[in-house]
N, C-alpha and C positions, 0 to 999 in steps of 0.2 A: 143829424139824428144819431143817437146812441141807444142801443138796446139796453134795458136795465139788466143788472146781474141776476135778479130774481124775477121770474115771470109774474109773480103776484104783487110786484111793486105798484102802489097806487097813489103815492104822494111823495113830493120832495120838499126838503127844507134847506135853508142856507147851511153850508157846511163849515163855517167858521173862518176859513182861510181860502185864498185864491185857488180855484180849481177843485174844490171839494163840495160835495153834496151829502146831505143826510137823506137816505131813501127809506121810506116806510113800506113794509110789506106785511103780510098777515100777522106774524108773531115776532117780528124783529125790526130793528132799525140798523141800517148799514151805513158806514161812512165810506163813501165812494170817491176816488180820486179820478177826475176827468181825464187828465193827461195820460196817465198810465193805464186807465181803464180797469182798475183793480179795486178790490174792497180792502180798506185799511183796517177796519174794525167792525165788529157786529155786537149788538146788544140785544139779548132776548127780552122781549116785553110781554111775553105770555099772552094773556087774554086782554091786556090793557091797550086800548087804541090810543096811540100818541096823536095829539091834535096840534100841539105847539112845541116849538124848540126855541129856547132863549139862551144866547151866548153871553158870557160876561165880557167886560171891556177888552181884555187882552186875548180873548178866545181860547183860554186855557180850560174853562169849564162850561158845560152846557146843562141846562135844565130841560128835560123832556116832560111835557105835561099832558096828561090824559084827563079823562073825566073825573076820576077819583084818586089819581096817583101822580107823584112827582118823582122822577128819577134824575139824580145828579150824576154826571159822568165827566171824565177828563177829555182832553182834545183827541185822544186815541180811542175814545168811546169805551173806556174801561169804567165800569160802574163804581161810583163812590158810595152812594146810599139811595135808599128808596123810602119815600114817605107816602103812606096810604091814608086818605081822608075818607070820612063817612059822608060828608057833603061834597058837593061839586066844587072843583078848583076852578076859579074864574080866570085869573091872570097872575103874572108875576114878573119881577125884574131883579137884576143883580144890583147890589150896592157896590161902592168902590172898594170895600174891604173883602169881598168874596162871600157875602151872605146873600142867599136867595130869599127875597121877600115876596110873598104871594097872598092873594086874597081868596077867601071862600065866601059863602053867602053872608055870613055875619062876623067874620074875623079877618084881621090882618095878621099873618103868621110868618115865621122865618124858618129856614132850614140851612144848616151848616153842612159842608161837604163830608164831615165825619158822621153825619146822621142825626145829630142833635137838632131838635126842633121845638118850637113853642109858640105861644100867642104874644103878639106885640100889642094889639089893640082890638077892642070889640067895636063893631059897626052897627049903626042904626039902619042904614040902607046899603045894598051891595055896591061896590065900586070895582073898577078895573085898573089895576096898577100899570102905570106907564114908565115911571122912573123913580128911583130912590136916590136922594142926595142929602147926605148929612142927616139931620133930623126932620127932613121934609119928604113926604111921600106925595108924588104927583100922580093923579088918577083921573079917570072919567067916571061919571055917574051914569045911571040908566038913561038919562036924557041927553047924553053925550056932552055934558058940560064939564069943563076942566075944574078940578078941585085940588087943593093942596092941604094935606092933613099933616099935623105934627105928630111924630112918632118918637117913642123913647126906645132907642136900640142899645141901651146900656147892657142889658142882659145878654143879648146875642154877641155884642162886641167883647164882653167879658169871657164868654164861653169860647169865642174864636181865638182870643189871645191865649187862653189856657191850652187849646188844641194845638196852636202853633208854638207853644212853649215860650211865649214872650212874657216872661215873668216880671220884667220891669213895668210893662203896661198893666199887668194884673195888679201889682202893688199900688201903682198910681190910681187905678180905679177904686181900689179898696179904701185908699186914704181920702179920696174926694167923694 
């Protein structure tokens, strides 16, 4: 048993690496290291109640999802960007390039760590994203049946290459 660092802690999420936990309290998320029993980083979430935490493959970025908000942060819990939606955020997953792809009631959208976001695809029925690989989006529908949707991630790949200053990739995309 370990007492939480904040008395109002009400939920914990996977912390990305061994011995770390994300702890949710009233108005913040804390990155807690179990061995040293100290808080490594904190992120103010104001009135947004964080419900899900999704780490990318190498655990360098985390997406914290609430009812109408997505907060992207690095492994030290330093905020990279915030995206606010008018409709409810359903689910999300990281692709292999560092783009967070998420679903709302009627759209598949993306968010880059620099704050750029946009729509990838419009949906007829809501889906819950489980994995993004290449041009395929794996998801569940409301009946819990697996579906694979084709998505065109050219726009977000182009913007990500620009943000990372990979101008060779940018020129290749323009030519093709």
